[in-house]
C-alpha positions as CSV (number, residue, x, y, z in Angstrom):
1,M,0.0,0.0,0.0
2,S,1.4,3.4,-0.9
3,L,0.2,6.7,0.4
4,G,1.2,8.5,-2.7
5,L,3.2,11.0,-0.6
6,P,4.6,14.3,-2.1
7,K,7.9,14.1,-3.9
8,Y,9.6,16.4,-1.4
9,V,9.3,13.6,1.1
10,L,11.8,11.5,-0.8
11,G,14.3,14.4,-1.0
12,L,15.0,14.5,2.7
13,S,17.8,12.5,4.3
14,I,17.2,11.8,8.0
15,D,18.2,8.4,9.2
16,I,15.2,6.3,10.1
17,M,17.0,4.7,12.9
18,G,18.2,8.1,14.3
19,H,18.5,9.1,17.9
20,V,14.8,9.8,18.3
21,V,14.0,6.2,17.4
22,M,16.7,4.9,19.7
23,K,16.0,7.3,22.6
24,R,13.2,5.2,24.1
25,A,14.1,1.8,22.7
26,G,17.0,1.2,25.2
27,T,14.6,1.3,28.1
28,T,12.4,-1.4,26.6
29,L,15.0,-3.9,25.5
30,M,14.9,-5.9,28.7
31,A,11.1,-5.9,28.6
32,L,11.1,-7.3,25.1
33,C,13.4,-10.2,26.0
34,T,11.0,-10.9,29.0
35,L,8.1,-10.9,26.6
36,V,9.8,-13.3,24.2
37,M,10.4,-15.7,27.1
38,F,6.8,-15.3,28.2
39,I,5.5,-16.2,24.7
40,Q,7.9,-19.2,24.4
41,V,6.5,-20.6,27.7
42,H,2.8,-19.7,27.3
43,G,2.4,-19.5,23.5
44,A,1.3,-16.5,21.5
45,L,-2.3,-15.6,21.1
46,A,-3.2,-17.4,17.9
47,S,-5.5,-19.9,19.6
48,G,-7.3,-17.4,21.8
49,K,-8.2,-17.7,25.5
50,A,-10.8,-20.5,25.5
51,Q,-11.0,-20.9,29.3
52,Q,-11.3,-17.2,30.1
53,K,-14.6,-15.4,30.6
54,A,-14.9,-12.9,27.8
55,P,-16.4,-9.5,27.7
56,P,-19.8,-9.5,26.0
57,A,-18.4,-7.6,22.9
58,I,-15.6,-5.5,21.4
59,F,-16.2,-2.4,19.3
60,V,-13.3,-1.5,17.1
61,F,-12.5,2.0,15.8
62,G,-9.4,2.9,13.8
63,D,-7.3,2.7,10.7
64,N,-5.4,0.1,8.6
65,N,-4.0,-1.7,11.7
66,V,-7.5,-2.8,12.8
67,D,-9.6,-2.6,9.6
68,V,-11.1,-6.0,8.8
69,G,-12.8,-5.1,5.5
70,N,-14.9,-1.9,5.7
71,N,-12.9,-0.3,2.8
72,N,-14.0,-3.2,0.6
73,Y,-17.5,-1.8,0.6
74,M,-16.6,1.8,-0.1
75,E,-16.9,3.1,-3.6
76,A,-14.7,5.5,-5.5
77,T,-15.6,9.2,-5.7
78,E,-14.7,11.5,-8.5
79,G,-10.9,11.5,-8.7
80,S,-10.5,9.4,-5.6
81,E,-10.8,5.8,-4.6
82,P,-10.5,3.9,-1.3
83,V,-7.3,2.0,-0.5
84,Q,-8.3,-1.6,-0.3
85,A,-6.8,-5.0,0.6
86,N,-9.2,-7.2,-1.3
87,H,-6.6,-8.8,-3.6
88,P,-3.6,-11.1,-3.4
89,Y,-1.2,-11.1,-1.7
90,Y,-3.2,-9.7,1.2
91,G,-4.5,-12.6,3.3
92,I,-2.0,-15.1,1.9
93,D,-1.7,-16.6,5.5
94,F,-5.3,-16.1,6.4
95,P,-7.4,-19.4,6.3
96,K,-7.9,-20.4,2.7
97,S,-5.5,-17.6,1.7
98,K,-8.5,-15.2,1.6
99,A,-8.0,-11.5,1.0
100,T,-10.5,-10.2,3.6
101,G,-9.7,-6.5,3.5
102,R,-7.2,-6.8,6.3
103,F,-3.9,-4.9,5.6
104,S,-1.9,-8.0,6.6
105,N,-0.7,-11.3,5.3
106,G,-3.2,-12.8,7.8
107,Y,-4.9,-11.7,11.0
108,N,-4.3,-8.2,12.4
109,L,-4.2,-6.4,15.7
110,A,-8.0,-6.3,16.1
111,D,-8.1,-10.1,15.6
112,F,-5.4,-10.9,18.1
113,I,-6.7,-8.5,20.8
114,A,-10.2,-10.1,20.4
115,K,-8.6,-13.6,20.7
116,A,-6.7,-12.5,23.8
117,I,-9.8,-11.3,25.6
118,G,-11.6,-14.6,24.9
119,L,-13.4,-14.0,21.6
120,K,-12.6,-16.0,18.4
121,I,-11.7,-13.2,16.1
122,S,-12.5,-9.5,15.5
123,P,-16.2,-8.9,15.0
124,P,-17.3,-8.2,11.4
125,A,-16.8,-5.0,9.5
126,Y,-19.8,-2.7,9.9
127,L,-20.3,-2.2,6.2
128,S,-20.1,-5.9,5.5
129,M,-23.3,-6.2,7.6
130,A,-24.9,-3.3,5.7
131,G,-25.1,-1.7,9.1
132,R,-27.7,-4.2,10.4
133,I,-27.7,-6.6,13.4
134,N,-30.1,-9.4,12.5
135,S,-29.7,-11.3,15.8
136,M,-27.9,-11.0,19.1
137,K,-27.2,-14.7,19.0
138,G,-23.4,-15.0,18.4
139,F,-23.0,-11.2,18.5
140,T,-19.5,-10.2,19.6
141,G,-19.4,-6.6,18.5
142,V,-18.7,-4.6,15.4
143,N,-15.6,-3.3,13.7
144,Y,-15.9,0.2,12.3
145,A,-12.2,0.7,11.4
146,S,-11.2,2.0,8.0
147,A,-7.7,2.0,6.4
148,G,-6.7,5.6,5.7
149,A,-9.0,7.0,8.4
150,G,-8.0,9.9,10.6
151,I,-9.2,11.6,13.7
152,F,-9.6,14.8,11.8
153,N,-12.3,14.4,9.1
154,I,-10.0,16.2,6.6
155,T,-7.1,13.8,6.8
156,N,-8.7,10.7,5.4
157,F,-6.6,9.1,2.7
158,N,-7.9,10.1,-0.7
159,G,-11.0,11.4,1.0
160,V,-12.5,7.9,0.8
161,S,-12.4,6.4,4.3
162,I,-14.4,6.5,7.5
163,H,-13.0,9.2,9.8
164,L,-13.3,8.7,13.6
165,L,-16.5,10.7,14.3
166,L,-18.3,9.0,11.4
167,Q,-17.2,5.6,12.9
168,V,-18.7,6.8,16.2
169,D,-21.9,7.8,14.4
170,Y,-22.0,4.2,13.0
171,F,-21.7,2.9,16.5
172,A,-24.7,5.1,17.5
173,A,-26.7,3.3,14.8
174,T,-25.5,-0.1,16.2
175,K,-26.5,0.9,19.7
176,A,-30.0,1.9,18.6
177,Q,-30.5,-1.6,17.1
178,M,-29.1,-3.3,20.2
179,K,-31.5,-1.3,22.4
180,T,-34.4,-2.6,20.4
181,K,-33.3,-6.2,20.9
182,L,-32.0,-6.0,24.5
183,G,-33.9,-3.3,26.2
184,N,-32.2,-0.2,27.7
185,S,-31.2,-1.7,31.1
186,E,-29.5,-4.8,29.6
187,L,-27.9,-2.7,26.9
188,N,-26.3,-0.4,29.4
189,K,-24.9,-3.4,31.3
190,V,-23.5,-4.9,28.1
191,L,-21.9,-1.7,26.9
192,S,-20.3,-1.0,30.3
193,K,-18.6,-4.4,30.3
194,S,-17.7,-4.4,26.6
195,I,-14.3,-3.4,25.2
196,F,-13.9,-0.3,23.0
197,L,-10.7,-0.5,21.0
198,L,-9.3,2.6,19.4
199,C,-6.2,2.6,17.1
200,I,-6.0,5.8,15.0
201,G,-4.0,8.9,14.5
202,T,-1.1,8.1,12.2
203,I,-2.7,9.5,9.1
204,D,-3.3,12.7,11.0
205,L,0.3,13.0,12.1
206,Y,1.4,12.6,8.4
207,Y,-0.9,15.5,7.6
208,I,0.4,17.6,10.5
209,W,4.0,17.0,9.4
210,D,3.0,18.1,5.9
211,R,1.4,21.2,7.2
212,I,4.5,22.1,9.3
213,F,6.7,21.5,6.3
214,Y,4.8,24.2,4.4
215,G,4.7,26.6,7.4
216,N,1.0,26.1,8.3
217,E,-0.4,25.9,11.8
218,T,-2.0,22.6,12.6
219,N,-0.7,21.0,15.7
220,V,-0.9,17.9,17.8
221,H,-2.9,19.7,20.5
222,D,-5.7,20.2,18.1
223,L,-5.5,16.5,17.2
224,I,-5.8,15.4,20.8
225,A,-8.7,17.8,21.3
226,S,-10.5,16.1,18.4
227,Y,-9.7,12.7,19.8
228,E,-11.3,13.8,23.1
229,V,-14.5,14.7,21.3
230,G,-14.7,11.1,20.0
231,I,-13.9,9.5,23.3
232,K,-16.4,11.6,25.2
233,T,-19.1,10.8,22.7
234,L,-18.5,7.1,23.1
235,Y,-18.6,7.5,26.9
236,N,-21.9,9.3,26.7
237,M,-23.2,6.4,24.7
238,G,-22.2,3.9,27.3
239,A,-18.5,3.0,26.7
240,R,-16.7,2.4,30.0
241,K,-13.7,0.3,29.1
242,L,-11.3,1.8,26.6
243,I,-8.3,0.1,25.0
244,V,-6.2,2.7,23.2
245,I,-3.2,1.9,21.1
246,N,-0.8,4.8,20.7
247,A,1.1,5.9,17.6
248,P,4.0,3.7,16.4
249,P,7.4,5.2,15.3
250,M,5.9,6.2,12.0
251,G,9.3,7.4,10.6
252,S,10.5,3.8,10.6
253,A,7.8,2.6,8.2
254,P,9.0,1.7,4.7
255,V,6.8,4.4,3.2
256,M,8.9,7.0,5.0
257,P,12.5,6.0,4.3
258,Y,14.1,9.5,4.7
259,I,12.2,11.5,7.3
260,G,12.2,9.3,10.4
261,E,13.1,11.9,13.1
262,P,10.5,14.6,12.5
263,L,7.7,12.1,12.3
264,N,8.8,10.2,15.4
265,I,8.9,13.5,17.3
266,L,5.3,14.1,16.3
267,A,4.4,10.6,17.3
268,M,6.0,11.0,20.8
269,E,4.2,14.3,21.3
270,F,0.9,12.7,20.3
271,N,1.5,9.8,22.6
272,D,2.3,12.1,25.6
273,G,-0.8,14.1,24.9
274,L,-2.9,10.9,24.7
275,K,-1.6,9.7,28.0
276,S,-2.5,13.0,29.7
277,L,-5.9,13.1,28.0
278,L,-7.0,9.7,29.3
279,A,-5.6,10.3,32.8
280,S,-7.7,13.5,32.9
281,L,-10.8,12.0,31.5
282,S,-10.7,9.0,33.9
283,S,-10.6,11.5,36.8
284,K,-13.7,13.4,35.5
285,L,-15.9,10.7,33.9
286,Y,-17.4,8.3,36.4
287,G,-16.6,4.7,35.8
288,L,-14.2,5.2,32.8
289,R,-11.4,2.7,32.8
290,Y,-8.7,2.4,30.2
291,S,-5.5,0.8,29.1
292,I,-3.0,2.5,26.7
293,A,-0.8,0.2,24.7
294,D,2.6,1.6,24.0
295,F,2.9,0.5,20.3
296,Y,5.7,3.1,20.0
297,G,7.8,1.5,22.7
298,F,7.1,-2.1,21.8
299,S,8.0,-1.4,18.1
300,N,11.2,0.4,19.1
301,A,12.3,-2.4,21.4
302,T,11.8,-4.8,18.6
303,F,13.7,-2.6,16.1
304,M,16.7,-2.4,18.5
305,N,17.1,-6.1,18.8
306,P,15.0,-7.8,16.0
307,S,16.5,-11.3,16.5
308,A,15.3,-11.4,20.1
309,A,11.8,-11.4,18.8
310,G,12.5,-13.7,15.9
311,F,12.7,-11.1,13.1
312,V,15.4,-10.7,10.5
313,D,14.0,-7.5,8.9
314,T,12.2,-4.6,10.6
315,V,13.0,-2.1,7.9
316,K,11.7,-3.3,4.5
317,A,8.2,-4.4,3.6
318,C,7.6,-8.1,2.9
319,C,5.1,-7.2,0.2
320,K,6.3,-4.6,-2.3
321,G,4.4,-1.8,-3.9
322,S,0.7,-2.4,-4.3
323,C,1.1,-5.9,-2.9
324,N,-0.3,-7.7,-5.9
325,P,1.1,-10.2,-8.4
326,Q,2.1,-7.4,-10.8
327,A,4.4,-6.0,-8.1
328,G,6.1,-9.4,-7.5
329,P,5.7,-12.0,-4.8
330,P,6.1,-11.3,-1.1
331,C,9.0,-12.5,1.0
332,Q,8.9,-16.2,1.8
333,N,9.9,-15.8,5.5
334,R,6.9,-13.7,6.4
335,K,7.1,-14.6,10.1
336,Q,10.5,-12.9,10.2
337,Y,9.3,-9.5,8.8
338,W,7.8,-6.7,10.9
339,F,6.3,-4.8,8.0
340,W,3.9,-6.4,5.6
341,D,3.4,-3.5,3.2
342,D,4.7,0.1,3.2
343,L,2.7,1.0,6.3
344,S,1.1,-2.1,7.9
345,I,2.6,-4.8,10.1
346,T,2.6,-8.6,9.5
347,Q,0.5,-11.1,11.2
348,Q,3.5,-12.2,13.4
349,A,4.2,-8.6,14.5
350,A,0.5,-8.1,15.4
351,N,0.5,-11.3,17.3
352,L,3.5,-10.4,19.4
353,A,2.3,-6.9,20.0
354,A,-1.1,-8.1,21.2
355,A,0.6,-10.6,23.5
356,A,2.7,-7.8,25.0
357,F,-0.3,-5.5,25.5
358,Y,-2.6,-8.2,26.9
359,D,-0.5,-9.8,29.7
360,G,3.1,-9.1,28.9
361,P,5.7,-6.9,30.7
362,A,4.0,-4.0,32.5
363,H,6.2,-1.6,30.6
364,F,4.1,-1.8,27.5
365,T,0.7,-0.8,29.0
366,V,-0.5,2.0,31.4
367,P,-2.1,2.1,33.9
368,I,-3.1,-1.6,33.6
369,N,-2.8,-4.2,30.9
370,F,-5.6,-5.4,28.6
371,K,-6.2,-8.6,30.7
372,K,-7.0,-6.7,33.9
373,L,-9.2,-4.2,32.1
374,S,-11.2,-6.8,30.2
375,L,-11.8,-9.0,33.3
376,K,-13.0,-6.1,35.5
377,G,-16.6,-6.6,36.6
378,L,-17.2,-9.9,34.7
379,Q,-16.9,-12.4,37.6
380,R,-20.6,-12.4,38.6
381,W,-22.2,-11.1,35.4
382,R,-24.2,-13.1,32.8
383,W,-25.3,-11.6,29.5
384,R,-28.9,-12.0,28.6
385,K,-29.2,-12.2,24.8
386,S,-32.6,-10.6,24.6
387,A,-34.9,-8.4,26.6
388,S,-37.4,-11.2,26.9
389,E,-35.0,-13.9,28.2
């Protein structure tokens, strides 16, 4: 996948593994080694947590890291078309080698987080359901994520993706249908114990960097303020358990080979702002609990010592260009690559990251890990599937 970035991007010459990338990585190296040992003993998350009591549902909001096919159902507009992963070699390691719309060779972060908390896989893409819930039987949530989506509604890639507040609007439509089937009281209980996963912001940071380059004023503070609007809206609709994945070291992505340092500075500023925002909201909004996954720190720890996590390449994309047969075949050793395409990570990278965030070293999540958050309040609770049960 290529973002079609301006030509000036390619003219810069800043080392992608420069001091900003390395600055935080040293503090996480020991934690990474601990994580690898943890996974070797307990296994990664591919088979899920069958014996664990699962939250009633997970609702997913975000971008290419967690999109499970919404963009497949979006149509081109005049002069623009959605970025899609509905062709080979996407999904080459998914069951039956099916290209599902995930920007991965197989499962992605949404899938592995869902597996970790006790579900089988990410819930379906909202647009694949035509926005309808036919039955609560087997219902495990909805995925609203869209590759190329931003927090700002003006930063969506090519203008054809589902920005955050539109994803939140789609959730409002889902909630209305759930209310009809469950009744208001049971719905509020279900939502309060469900997980709301958010993974978004990188496209916005590319946009902000572009604006800064040309001397315009769009800053990270504005981005955090817009994120706050989305989170508060979800809270007001019943969300109480938030899993938020921060921005990775974007300057290390294959799509950005020469401008690593400025982008990573922006990512760190965004992540610091996100941490402050959630701490503030949790002190003001009754019952709000959250876990922030340090995708930046985990990625950097891996980049500093790839072999410790089983990788041989954390710089280049396994699947080149548009990731189709015309661009050539992907790498053979896909489990040893961090990046699948120019911007998205491999199934293996997603699996290891989810393991770290779920129940790995404490360094990678604040203030609690995904496991502790997902299990809160579930011990004595039973989900009634309908209002008449």
